[in-house]
C-alpha positions as CSV (number, residue, x, y, z in Angstrom):
1,X,-15.3,-20.1,3.8
2,X,-12.9,-16.7,2.8
3,X,-12.4,-15.0,5.6
4,X,-10.4,-11.8,4.5
5,X,-8.8,-9.1,6.5
6,X,-7.8,-5.8,6.0
7,X,-7.0,-3.1,8.2
8,X,-6.2,0.0,7.5
9,X,-7.4,3.7,10.4
10,X,-10.7,4.7,8.3
11,X,-10.2,8.0,9.6
12,X,-14.1,10.5,8.5
13,X,-15.0,7.3,6.7
14,X,-15.3,8.9,3.2
15,X,-16.4,6.6,-1.0
16,X,-13.0,6.0,-0.5
17,X,-13.4,3.0,2.4
18,X,-16.9,1.6,1.1
19,X,-15.1,1.0,-2.4
20,X,-12.6,-1.4,0.0
21,X,-15.0,-2.8,1.7
22,X,-17.1,-3.3,-0.8
23,X,-14.9,-5.5,-2.7
24,X,-13.9,-6.7,0.8
25,X,-16.5,-8.5,1.1
26,X,-16.7,-9.3,-3.1
27,X,-14.1,-11.6,-2.1
28,X,-14.9,-13.3,0.7
29,X,-18.6,-13.7,-0.8
30,X,-21.4,-14.4,1.0
31,X,-20.5,-16.9,2.8
32,X,-16.7,-15.5,3.6
33,X,-16.6,-12.6,6.4
34,X,-14.4,-9.5,6.5
35,X,-12.4,-8.3,9.1
36,X,-10.9,-5.0,9.4
37,X,-7.9,-4.4,11.5
38,X,-8.7,-0.8,13.3
39,X,-5.9,1.1,13.9
40,X,-4.7,2.4,17.6
41,X,-5.6,6.8,18.3
42,X,-1.3,5.9,19.8
43,X,-0.3,4.2,16.7
44,X,-1.8,7.0,14.8
45,X,-0.5,9.6,15.9
46,X,2.8,7.6,16.5
47,X,2.9,6.6,13.1
48,X,1.4,9.7,10.8
49,X,2.7,12.2,13.5
50,X,-0.9,13.6,14.2
51,X,-4.2,12.3,16.2
52,X,-7.5,11.2,13.9
53,X,-10.0,12.9,14.0
54,X,-12.2,10.9,14.8
55,X,-11.7,8.3,18.2
56,X,-10.6,4.8,17.8
57,X,-14.1,4.8,19.6
58,X,-16.1,5.4,16.9
59,X,-14.5,5.1,13.9
60,X,-15.1,1.4,15.6
61,X,-18.7,1.4,15.8
62,X,-18.8,3.4,12.3
63,X,-16.8,1.2,10.8
64,X,-19.2,-1.9,12.9
65,X,-22.5,-0.4,11.0
66,X,-20.5,-0.4,7.3
67,X,-23.2,-3.9,6.4
68,X,-19.3,-4.9,4.3
69,X,-18.0,-5.3,7.7
70,X,-18.4,-8.3,10.0
71,X,-15.9,-7.6,12.8
72,X,-14.0,-5.5,13.8
73,X,-10.2,-6.1,15.5
74,X,-7.4,-3.7,16.7
75,X,-4.4,-4.0,15.3
76,X,-2.2,-4.4,18.7
77,X,0.7,-4.9,17.3
78,X,1.0,-1.8,15.8
79,X,3.5,-2.1,12.4
80,X,4.0,-5.5,13.4
81,X,0.1,-6.5,11.8
82,X,1.6,-10.6,11.6
83,X,-0.1,-10.7,15.3
84,X,-2.8,-8.9,13.5
85,X,-3.5,-11.6,11.0
86,X,-2.7,-14.7,12.4
87,X,-5.4,-13.4,15.4
88,X,-8.1,-14.4,12.6
89,X,-5.9,-16.9,10.2
90,X,-8.0,-15.1,6.8
91,X,-8.1,-16.6,3.5
92,X,-6.4,-13.4,2.3
93,X,-5.5,-10.0,2.7
94,X,-6.9,-7.1,0.0
95,X,-5.4,-3.6,-0.3
96,X,-5.9,-1.0,-2.6
97,X,-4.2,-0.7,-5.8
98,X,-2.9,2.1,-4.7
99,X,0.1,-0.1,-2.0
100,X,0.8,-1.9,-5.9
101,X,3.5,0.8,-6.1
102,X,4.5,0.7,-2.4
103,X,6.8,-1.1,-0.1
104,X,4.3,-2.8,1.6
105,X,5.5,-6.2,2.8
106,X,7.9,-3.9,4.5
107,X,4.9,-1.5,6.3
108,X,2.4,-4.7,7.3
109,X,6.6,-5.9,8.7
110,X,5.7,-9.5,6.7
111,X,7.1,-11.2,3.3
112,X,6.0,-12.8,0.4
113,X,7.1,-16.4,1.9
114,X,5.7,-15.2,5.6
115,X,2.4,-14.7,3.8
116,X,3.5,-18.2,1.6
117,X,4.1,-20.9,4.8
118,X,0.5,-19.1,6.0
119,X,-1.5,-20.1,2.8
120,X,-2.7,-16.0,2.9
121,X,-3.2,-14.6,-0.3
122,X,-2.6,-10.5,-1.0
123,X,-4.8,-8.5,-3.6
124,X,-5.3,-5.3,-4.2
125,X,-8.1,-4.2,-5.5
126,X,-8.6,-0.6,-7.5
127,X,-8.6,2.4,-5.7
128,X,-10.9,4.9,-5.6
129,X,-8.9,8.2,-6.7
130,X,-10.0,11.4,-5.4
131,X,-11.3,11.1,-2.3
132,X,-9.2,10.2,1.3
133,X,-9.1,12.0,4.2
134,X,-6.5,14.0,3.7
135,X,-8.2,14.9,0.7
136,X,-11.8,15.8,2.8
137,X,-9.1,17.8,5.3
138,X,-7.9,19.6,2.4
139,X,-11.5,20.3,1.8
140,X,-12.7,21.3,5.0
141,X,-10.1,24.2,5.3
């Protein structure tokens, strides 16, 4: 069974989030599962310098209602995502292709070797352009 892990903030849930999660579910397949590791309000505030618009509980409810998500877990490790990843032991970690040009390994606090040792494949899926939580906030202003 494919078990797909993805993580993030998922504030102001939008079509880019849906596209990512749809791609995760396609990778998981009909018998697989998609688990989202959701960042805490405190971690988001410390990382981004501002709290999310929606609380953890609100964001969790929205994610759980998405047909492409099978489970939501808290990102209990904050900047050390290995803790949440090991909690579910996924076959794949899936992220948007916007991370291909950034240092995702440092961001998540793991290495290619760590992924290999844990038999996890990192996959980049096409990023949805022109939509983001930051973009939505701009539109509201």
